[in-house]
N, C-alpha and C positions, 0 to 999 in steps of 0.2 A: 492365725488371726490375731494373736496375741503381738506378733511381731509387727504385722500390718498396721494395727492400732497404735502401737508404739510409734512407728515411723511418721504417724500423721496424728500423733496425739494433740497438738496445738490447734490443728485445722478443725478438728473434731470439736474440741472444747470451746473454740471462739465461735464455732457454726451454732452452738448450743446456745450460747449466750445470746448471740444476734437474734437467732430465730425467737427465742423467748422474750427477749426484749421488745420484739415487733409485735409478738401475741399478747404481751401483757399491755402494750400500748393500745393496741385494738380495742383490747376489754377495757381499760382504765379510762384512756384517754376518748376513746369511743364513746363510753357511758356519758361521759362528761359533756362531749360535743351534742348529744343529743337529748340532752337534759335529764339524766338519768342518775345524777348525783345530787344531793338534798342539802338542806340546811342542817340538818343532824346526820352525818357529822362532818361532812367537807366544809359547809358553809362556815359554820362556826370556828373551825380550826383555821381556815383561811383569813377570816376575818381578825382572829386573834394573832396570826403571824404577822398580817399587814400592820395592826396596831402596834406590836412589838417593834417592827421594823421603823416605825415613826416615833418610837420612844413612848409610846402609850401603853398602860396597862389596859388589859381587855375586863370589861365589868360585866360580861354577861348578857347583856341587854340584847343581844342579837336574837336570844331565844328564851330568855326569862322575864318575867314582868319586872322584878326588883333587881337592882345591880348588886353584884357581888362578882369576886376576883373569879376568873376563870380557872384559876389554880386551887380553888377550893371544891371544884368538881372533879377534876382530874390534876394531880400533879406533874404536869407535862411541862418539863423544860426543854424539850427538842422544839417547840414551837418558837420559842427564843433564839435557840440556835440555828434553825431553818430560817429565819424571819428575814435577814438579809438578801435570800435569792428569791424573794417577792419581787425585788427591784428589777429582777432578771426575767423571770417566768411568771409573774403575775398570779393570775387564778389558777395556773397549772402547777404551781410550784410543789405543792404536798404530793399530787399525783406523780410527778416525775421523780420525786427523791424517794418514794416508796417503792417505784419500780427499781431504781438505780440499787436501793438496799437489798431488795430481794435478788438481783443480780449478785451484788456483793456476797451474800449468804451463799449463793451456790458456788462462787470462787472459793470461800472458806470451807465449805463441804470437800470440795475437790482437794483442796490442800491437805485438810486435816486426813482423808483418805489416804493420801501419799505417804504420809506419817505410818500408816498401819500395814501397806501392803504395797507391794511392787507391780501388782497386776494393773496393766493400763485399763483392760476392761472394766473393772469396778471402780477405777478413778473416773471413768467416764459416765458410769452408770449412777454413781452417787449424786452428784448435782441434780440428775434428772430425776431420783427419787424425791428431792426437794421440790424441784420446779413443777413436777406433776402432782404434787400433794394436794388434795382436796381443801386443805386448809389455807394454802398459801393461794389457791385459785379463787377462792370465794372470798378472801380478805382484798386481793387485788380488785375484785368485781364489786367492792362493798366499799365504796369512797376510800377516805384515810383514815388511820387509826396509827398512834406513835408506837403502840406496842408491836407494830409489824416491823419497822425497821429495827427496833430494840431486839427483837427477838432473833433477827439476821445476825447480829454481832456474838450469837453463841459459838456457833462453828470456829469463829476467830479466837474466841475467849479459850475454849478446848485445845485449838491448834497451839496458840501460845503457852498454856499450861504444860502441854506435851512436851514442848521444845524448851521448858524451864525458862521460859522468857517472862517471868513474874511480876516485873515492873510495868510491862506492857499490859498483862492480863488484868493487873489492878485497875489500870485505866479503863479496861473494857467493862469491868464490873460496873465501875462509877458511869461510863457512858450508858449502859443496859439499864441500870435502877434509876436514871433520872427521867426516863421516857414514861413513868407511869408509876403511881404509889405501890401498886400490886407488883410489880416487876421485882423489887427487893425481895418478896416472899418468894418469888418464883427462884431467884438466883440463889437464896438462902438453901433450899431444897438441891439445888443443882450442884453447889459447893459440898452439900452434905453427902451425896451421891458419890462424889470424886473421892471422898475421905477413904473410901474402899479401895480404889484404883491405886492411890497413891499412898496407903498405910505403909509401906516398907520405905519410902523416901521423906527422910526427916524434914529437909527445908521445905519441899512442897506441902507435907502434911502441916507444919506449923503455919506456913503461908495461908493454907485453906482455913484454918481455926480462926486465925484472925480476920479474916475476911466475911466468916460466917458470922462472928460476933459483930463486923461492923454492918452488915446487911440488917440483921437484927434491930441493931441502934437506929439506923436510917429509917427503916418501915415503922418503927414506934415513934420517933420525932414527927416524921411527917404527917402520918395517919392521926395521930392523937395529940400532936401540940400543933403544928404549923396549919394543917388543913382545918381543924377547928376554930382556930383562932380566925382564919380567913373567912370562913362560913358564918361564924359568931354562933357556934353549936357544934353537934357532932358532926363527924366526917360524913358526909351527903350519901358515900357510897353504901352505908350501912342499910337504907331502907331496902335493897334488894334481898336482905337476908334477915329481915326484922321478925320473920316467923320465929327465930332461934332466941331472940332477945332484942331489946332496946339499945344495947351497947355491945363493946366488943367483950367485956366481962361476963355478961348474961350469955352471950354466945358461946365463948369459950367453956363455961360452966355446962353449958347444955351439952356440948360436944363430949366432954369429959364424963358426965353423968348417964349419957345414952349412946354409948360406941356401938351397940349392935343396931340401934335405930339408924344412926348416922352412916354406918356402912350400908344398910338396907336402901337408905334415901339415894346412895349413888347410883343405882339401878332401877328404883321403883318412883312411881309420881309421888309428889309432896300432898296431892290431894287425894284422898281414897276415892275409888270406884271412879276413876278418870282414865282415861284411854291415851293420855299423853306420853305415858312411859315408854311409848314406842319411838318417841324422839331420841331418848337415851339409848335403848336397844340399837336404833339405827347408827347412832355415832360410834356405840363400840363395834359394831360389826365392820364399821369404814374405817376405824383406827387398826382393828385386827388386821384386816386386808391391806393397811398402807405402813405396816412394820410393826405393829405392836406384837405380832407372833415371833418375830424375831428377837424383840426387846427382853421375851420372856426367858432367852438364853443370855441375857445380860440383866439380871433382875435388879442391880443397884441405880441403873438408870431409870427404872419405874419410879423411883423416887423424884426425880426431875419433873414429873407431870403433875404431883400431888397438888400444888397449889393451883395450876390453872385448872386441874379437874373439879377441885371443890368448888372453886369461884363459879364453874360453870354450872354443876349440877346441884348447888344448894340455893342457887338463884331461885326466887319465887315467880320468875317471868320465863316459863319454858319456852314459849314460841322464838323467841329472842337467843336464848341461852343455850338449852339443852340439846339441840341437834347440831348439823353440820355445816350451818349456814354462818355468814358474817365473818368476824375477825377473831371470834372467841375460841378458835381451835389453832391459831398460828404457833403458840409457844408449845404445845404438844406435838404437831407434827414435826417441828422442826427437831425435837427430841427423837421421836420415832426414826427420822431419817438418819440422824448421826448414830444411834444406836444400832440399827439396822446396818450400817457401814462397819461398826466394830464387829460385829458378830460375823457379817459376811468375810471380812477380812481374815478371820481366823479357819475358814474353811481349806485353804490350800495347805496349811500346816497340820490339819485334821486328814487331809488326804496323803501328804506325804508320811505321816505316821503309819497308816493303814497300809501305805505301799511297804514300807519298810517290814511290817510284820508279815504282809503278805503280799506276794508280787501279783496276784491275781485276784487282788481284794476287787468285789464287786462297786464299792465306793470309789475306788481310783478309776476304774473303767467308765464311770458314769460322768466323770469330769464336774462334779458338783460345784467346784469354784467357778463354773461358767454357766451352769445351768441354774443354781439357785439366785443369784443376782438378777439373771434375765427374768426368771418367775416373779421375783420381788419387783421388778419393774414393770412387768406386765400387771400384776395385780394392782399396784397403786395406780396406774393407767386407767385400768379399768374402773376402778374405785370413783377416779376423777370423774370419768364419763357418767356414772351413775349419778353422782351428787349433782351434776349440773344439767341432768334431765328431768327425772321425775320422781325424786326422793320423797319420803314421805314428810320430812320437815319442809315447812313453806320456805321457798325460795323465789326471788326475781328471776325466773328462768331467762329471760331477755336481757338481763344484766350479766350472768355469768357464763352463758353458753354461746360462745362464738360461733358454733355449728348450728345455730338455731337461726333463721332468716329473721326472725323478729329482733334479734340483737342489734340488727343494722337500722331499724328502724323507729321511729317514736310514733306510737299509735294513739295516743292520748289528746294529741294536738299538732298542729303544723310548727315543726323545729325553725323553720325558716321565718316564719312570722314571729316567733319568740325572738329568734339573734335580731331581727330588725327592729323589735320594740326595746330590746338592751342597748342597742346603739344608739336609741334617741334618749337615753338617760345620761345627763353630763356626769362625769366624775366627782364632782365637787357637791352634789347634793345628797341630803338623806332620801332613803329609800326603804319602802317594806315591799315584800314580795312573797309569793306562793314558794313554798319550801324549794322547789326544783329549780328556782331561778335564782335563789340567794348565792349559790357557789359562784355564778357569773357576775354578781354585784358586789362581792365581800370585799373586794379591795378598795374600800372607800372608808371614810372615818365613821358614819353611820348607815349602818344598815340591819334591817330586822326580818326576822321570819313572821309574815302575817299570822295571827292578828296582832302579835306583841305590842306594836308600837302604836295603837289606837289611840293610846293617851297624848302621844307626842306629836301627831299630826305631821308626818313626812311629807317631803315635796312631792315625792313621786310614789306610786303604786304600779306593781306589774302583778296581775292576778290572773288565776285561771278560774273560770267559772265553776267547774265541774272536775273534782279529783279527790283521791284519798288524803283524808286529813288528820291532823295532829290533835286538833282542838274541837271540842264539842260545840256545834253551832257554827263552825266556820263557814260552811257554805251559805248560810243565810247573812252571816256578816258582809260577805263579798257582794252578795245581790244589793243589800243595802247600801254599801258604799258606791256602787256602780249607779245607784238611783240617786245619789246624793249630788244632784247637779248644781246645787247652790253653793256648794264647798269645792267641787271637783269637775274638771273637764276631762272628757275622754278624748285623749290624743290618737289613739290607735286602737283599733279592734277588728276581730274577724268573726264576733260572735261567740267565740269559747275564750279568748285571751282578750285582756284589757287592760290598756294603759292609761293611768290616769294621773293629772297633774293637779296640785292644789292650787286654787284660784287666789 
């Protein structure tokens, strides 16, 4: 079997990339075509990238009442780097790039695996462990987020460190941390974990120490100097953790003075007598089945998930953060995949050791180097199917489950009518729309999620009469606007969707 796989390894690997490229396209682009992407976050990020491409700063009025720099919300420089591609791919730019980066991450895992083992089977299973990860699948099915392409650079970072190409590795660290302010904290723990692996290699160890210091300086400067200056106050991300204090100093003091409570809060509900702790338990079970059980044999790699785990479990918004949904698991799942590969690569050497000691070894006869990787792959796949079907965590099943017939339909309104209305809106006018329409209208100078722009009176409105809302009273405001025939005329409607033009 190994010989057959080796002879056809390129065909198998390219086939894996093509198949998952198609699947992710059906998942992500399919959601977008059926208006299952939203203003937060694909719409706002597409609008920002479009503005950057036209040399305009983004002022957050897409989704906020008062203007401020989008960089004060998340210090995301990827949108600036990706902005030229909006001239080519338009509203699909970020979705396409996100898929390409995930495939790039799979290539990185494949190449990293080849540095640890000569097993063709493991080299082919390794990228599948990433591509079938629930964290990757849920991220692809949940709009666009810059920490996804950023996380996909981690396999390449470890690859070039392993090859002692430290100059390229330094560039990759920079490329990872500029995606989001929290990525610098993540890489700090990644490099800290690698100190153990390279403790005997003086040059690499020294390089790791310097870069650890560099990531700390970058994180402190961005989060406590740059972002507050752009926001004219504290960094806005702190509101998710305000139960620990009003600023970073108070939060740090709380963690240091309540270590046992902090450890307990990783597994329990922050609100006493609540049943939401099941979201955390479900997450841990899913990660255990997706490689965490193997990571226990490489414990220093557990350090790599400290930062994203704390940011998840200490958030005071459990439904969005604690569970297996959205993009908040991507860094953890990438680390688990890499750690699994490193551990699995050691099995042949272990088998050889037992073979030398005992030619009739049970371990040798079981061929663990084949069985364990296959079992790890099966567990990862089964976990994925569980998380996209009926988990305890609330998910939009029709967004992430390609095998559900509802994924291929828009059940809230007629998407053909929506596309017809979008086409009637000129590219050079200001527009305000219900959240699921804004990603399709974001490549223009002025676009807003309804009802943000009520004060500026945009020229066009594209509204859904009934839908889930971001803002209290939104449905009533839609009804009032439709009834305001003095100021707006109805250009098109099917009774559920309304296209309005200012008189």
